[in-house]
N, C-alpha and C positions, 0 to 999 in steps of 0.2 A: 188396440189389442191389449188384452189383460195378460200380463206376464206374471204368473204365479210363481212364488218361490217354493222349492221343494226341499224338505229337510231329509237328509240321509244319515243314518246312524251306523257306525261300525261297532260291532259287539264281539265279545269273546266267543270262541267256538263252543265252550262248555260253560254253562251258567248264564250266558247272555249279558254279562256285565258290559256296560257302555264304555267304550274306549275313546270314541271321538264322534262328534256330530257336526254337520255343516249344512247350512241353508243358503241357497242361492237360486237364481233363475236358471232354468234349463240344467238343473243339477244331474249328475251321473255319479255312479260309484267311483269312476276314474277321477273325476274332479274332486270328490270328497277325499279320496285316498291321497291324491297329490297335495291337497291342502293340509291334510294331517301330517304328511312328511315335511312340508314347509314349516309347520309349527312344531316339529320334533315331538309329535304325539307318540305315546307308547302303543305300538301296534302288535306287541307280542301276544300270541294266541288269538289273533283276529280271525273271524269267520269270513273268509273271502271266497268261499266255495262257489265256483262257476262264474266269478266276476269277470266282466269284460274290461281288461286293463291294457289292451293293445296300444302300444306307444306311450304308456304312462311313464312319467319321470319319477322313479322311486329310488333315486340315488341316495344312498346312505340310510335307507329305511331299516328299522329293526323289526323284521317280520319273523323272528324266531318263534317256532311253534305254530305259526299261522297256517290255517287250512287254505291252501292254494289249489286244491284238487279241482281239475277241470277249468281253472282260471286261464283266460287267454292273455298270456304275457308276451305275445309276439312283438318284437321291436321295442319292448319296454327297457328303460334305462335302469339297470339293477346294479350299477357300479357302486361298490362299497356296501351294498345291502347285506344285512345279516339274515340268512335264511336257514340257519341250522335248525334241525328238529330237536327241540328240548324235551326232556323227560324221557 
């Protein structure tokens, strides 16, 4: 069986500037975002509109100004996450 790697990029909500990219087998936005948090990536102003993040470990993430509209954050660990709306 051929397991292809998929690269997912997280970009800013305005301008589309690349914030973080991650490539792995069976990749999802949830896996990519969790990896970004593990690596202390700057996720301010991230475009996460409608992202499926159910059960994601986002502890300590800096998501200030991020677009989380319609994102599924049920059971997500947001302990210590910064989610203030900037600007």
